[in-house]
N, C-alpha and C positions, 0 to 999 in steps of 0.2 A: 688512336689510332691502327686503323687495319693497313699494316706497312707490313715490306719485307725490307730490312738491313742490309745493304749493298758493301760490300767490303771491294778491294783493290783487283786480287786475283781474276776474279770474274770480268771486271771491265778491261783489262789487259788481255784475258785470256777470246774475250766475243771482239773486241777491233782485232787480233793478228792470231788469223787464221794457223798460221804455223806452229800455234801453242796447243802444249797436247791435249788439251781440254779444252779446248774451242769449242766442240760439236757438243758435247757434252753441255758447257753453257750456255749453249745458242739455243740448245735445245727448250734447259730450265726455263729462259729469258720469253721465249715464244710462247709458253702455258700458267705468265705471271700476269694474270689481270687487277693487281692492286702496286699501288707506290712504289717506286725502292728510293726509300731515305738512307742519304750517307752522310759526309762529314765536308769539309774541303780539305782534309787533312788527307782523304783519301783519292780525291780529286786531285790533287797535286800529284801524291803517290804514281798516280796512276799514270796520267802527263809523265812524268819524269821516268815510268820503266814504257813509255812508248817513245821517247824521244827519237828517237833510228825510224816508228816506222812513218810515212809520209802520210800525212793527214792525221794521224792518228789522235794526236792533240787535240786539234779544232772538231775531232767528231766529239772527245771527250766533252769539250764543252758545248756543241751544240745540244748533246745528251742535259745537261744541264738547263740550256737556253729554253728548250722544248718541253721540259718539265719531267721529262722522262727520268732525269737522276732529280731529287730532291734533295736539295739542302737545309734540314731546320734548325738546325744545330751552331748553335755559336761558342767557341769557346770563352769569350769577354763572362767573369763571376762561379768560371767552371776548374779554373784551373788548380783547386788545391784539391781537388775529385780528384784530377786527373793526373795529379801530382801522387797522391794516394795510393788509384788503382797499378801505376806503375811498379810506385815501389811493394805495393801486393806483388805482383805477378814480376819481378826482377831475375827471377833465376830460369825465364822466357831466354829472351825479356820482354817486355812488353812494348810495343814502340809507338807514336804520339797518336799515331791513324788508330791502330787496336784500344788506344786505353776512350780516346773519343765516340767511337763506335760504342764498346761499354759505357759507356758515360752517355753515352745519348737513348740507347735499350730499357735504361736503365728511367728516364727521363719519359720517354714517350710509351716504355711497360709496350713495349717490341720485343719478342726473343726468336723471332725467327730468321736468319740469317744466310744471303748466299753469299759464301764466301769460301777458299781452297786453304785457308789457312786451319792447319790441326790443332792451332793453336788456343781456338773458338771452344773447343771440345776440351780444356779446362777452365778456361775464363767465367764467373759468375754473371748478374746480373743482377737489378735490382736486389732482394734478401737474399742474396745465394741459389737465384734460378740459375739453369744450364741453358746452353744456349738450345738452339730447334737450327741445327743445321739443314739445311735444302740438298747439299751437297755432302757423301763422305769427303772427306778433306783428303 
C-alpha cells in the first residue's frame, strides 16, 4: 500500500492553530496526495488532547468518516505483538498508540510516518527497518 502512517501529534497540530508546529504540519499535509493511515488509538489520543478545543474532536471524526484518515488496523489477534513491542521499548516507554503504529507499519509494509514524536527515530518496523520520518521531530 502506498500510504503514510499518521501519528497523534500532527493531527493535534493541524487542528489547533496555536500549536507550535501547526504551520509546518499544515504545509506538509497539503503536499501529501497518498492516504494517511492510522489506528483507533491515535484517534482516541487526538480527541483527548483536543478536548478543550471546541469542534476539534468532531473534526477528527469527520476526517475518519470522509476517508482522509484511514483506519485498517484492528487490535484483535495482535495483542501478543503489541505486548512484545511495549516490552522491547519499555525504556522510552512506548505507549499503546505507538505500538499499534509500529505493528501497522509491519503489517502494511509502510515505513513513512507523519509524526512529531522523536521516539520513531528509535522504533523499528518489519525486520529492524528505521522509519522514514516526513518531519524532523
